[in-house]
C-alpha positions, -999 to +999 in steps of 0.1 A: -764-006-789-735-018-811-720-052-811-688-038-796-708-021-769-727-052-759-694-071-758-679-045-735-710-045-713-709-083-710-672-082-701-678-054-675-707-074-659-685-105-656-656-086-642-677-070-615-690-104-606-655-116-599-652-137-631-616-149-635-616-146-674-642-119-682-628-111-717-626-148-727-661-156-714-676-125-730-661-134-764-675-169-761-709-156-752-708-131-781-698-160-804-729-179-793-753-150-797-738-128-824-718-155-843-686-134-840-652-143-826-627-118-814-616-109-849-652-106-860-660-082-832-631-060-844-645-060-879-682-058-872-682-041-838-697-009-851-728-026-864-760-024-844-770-054-824-806-066-826-827-060-795-832-098-792-794-103-793-788-077-766-815-093-744-801-128-749-765-117-741-777-099-710-795-130-699-765-153-705-741-128-689-762-128-657-763-166-656-725-167-660-721-140-633-741-162-610-715-189-615-732-212-640-705-230-661-696-213-694-698-248-710-735-251-700-743-217-715-726-226-748-740-261-749-707-275-762-671-277-753-639-288-771-620-319-759-589-330-779-600-328-815-637-331-807-666-307-798-689-323-773-724-315-763-726-306-727-752-292-703-770-295-670-768-330-657-733-339-669-698-331-658-680-306-681-650-321-699-617-307-686-583-302-703-566-321-675-585-353-685-567-353-719-537-368-701-557-399-692-567-403-728-532-398-742-517-421-716-541-449-726-536-443-763-499-448-758-502-480-737-531-500-750-524-530-773-537-530-808-574-538-813-581-541-775-616-541-761-618-510-739-643-497-714-646-461-703-666-461-670-683-431-654-682-418-690-704-387-687-702-369-720-681-397-734-650-374-736-626-401-726-639-429-747-646-408-778-613-390-774-595-423-772-611-438-802-603-406-822-566-412-814-567-450-817-593-461-844-581-497-840-596-500-805-631-513-797-645-488-772-676-488-750-687-460-727-705-468-695-727-444-676-753-449-648-772-417-646-799-408-671-791-371-674-755-378-683-764-408-704-785-386-727-754-365-735-733-396-739-758-409-765-759-376-783-721-373-786-718-409-797-743-402-824-726-370-834-694-390-839-710-421-852-680-427-875-660-435-844-683-465-836-682-460-798-710-478-780-729-462-750-741-486-724-759-481-690-735-494-663-732-490-625-696-488-612-707-506-580-726-535-597-708-568-598-735-580-623-727-551-646-689-557-644-694-594-652-717-585-682-688-565-698-667-597-702-629-596-703-613-563-712-580-553-727-583-519-712-603-500-685-604-462-682-622-442-656-625-406-645-645-412-614-658-388-587-629-382-564-635-351-543-638-358-506-673-351-495-662-327-468-644-306-494-674-301-517-689-270-500-656-251-506-653-258-543-655-231-569-691-219-577-692-236-611-689-270-596-720-266-575-740-264-608-725-297-620-740-331-608-727-340-574-729-376-584-700-369-608-679-351-580-685-368-547-660-395-540-672-403-505-657-394-472-620-400-483-625-395-520-615-432-527-650-448-529-649-454-566-613-465-567-622-493-542-649-504-566-625-504-595-600-525-575-627-550-564-649-553-594-633-540-626-596-548-624-605-585-622-623-581-656-590-573-673-571-599-693-536-606-680-515-576-692-547-555-696-544-518-689-561-499-661-558-461-662-577-437-641-578-400-633-570-390-596-570-361-573-537-344-568-531-360-533-544-395-541-515-410-559-501-431-531-535-444-518-548-454-552-515-470-562-517-492-531-553-502-537-545-511-573-513-530-564-532-551-539-558-558-566-532-573-589-519-544-610-482-541-617-458-516-633-480-488-618-470-453-627-483-419-616-483-392-643-485-354-636-506-329-655-495-296-670-497-280-636-473-305-621-500-323-601-505-361-599-534-367-623-533-402-638-525-437-625-518-465-650-508-501-646-513-535-661-529-566-646-504-593-636-498-619-662 
C-alpha cells in the first residue's frame, strides 16, 4: 500500500465514522506515523508504506473513529506559540482559551506575581509567560494525572521559569499558602453536571474532573470568589474562562466578592468566554 493510499483509507474510515474533519485528522495522523504533512504526501505519496506504518495508522484511525481526541493520539497540541504535551488524564488545550491568556497579558501590571489555577497542561500559565516574560507565574493543579503533564510542559519550556505546584481550588489552606497575588487566572470546570452526557464524544475521554462544574456549573467560581479573590492585592487582576451562558451569574459572584471594573469578553464565535476584573483598591 502506498502512502497516498493509506492516507485515503484513513480519511475514508474517519468520514464513515462521522468525523467532522476527516481530511485534517487523517493528515495529522499521517504526520505522526509517516512524518509527512499534506505537501509531503503529495510529493512522496507514491512511495510504499512499511507494513508497520500501515498497521499503526489503522490502529490510530480506529481509535479516532471511536471518538478518542486527536490530541491524545498525537501526544501534543499547539497553544499560542507553544507545543504542549497532552494525553489521557488531562484536558486538551483549546483555541478559545487563548482569549483568557491574551486578556490577562494586556491587563496585568509589570512583574506581577500570577497564579494559574486548575492549570492542567499549563497552557494558560505557560502561554501567559511566553507573552509576558516579566511576570512571575505559578501553575496550580490538584490531580496527579494532569500534574504530570504540567510538570513535563514546564520542563520542556524551562526557559520560561514557570513553577508547577499542587493546589486544590477548594482548600483555604492552599489559597493562604500562595500569599498575595497580583493576578489570578483560571479555566475551571464549568459544564453543568446534567449536560455532560450530551457532550461530544471526545469530551467523554477527557477527565470529568476538568469538565464537571457541579449542578449549575458555578461550583468553582464560588470557590474563586470565596477563597482566591481575597488573595489578590488591591487592584490585582482576576480573569477566568466561562461557559457561554454564565457571564451574568459569574459577574455577580465576583462583584459581591469585591471585584470592580468587571468586563465580559467574547470569543471568535461571538460567545461570552472570559470575565476579568480587578480587586477593589
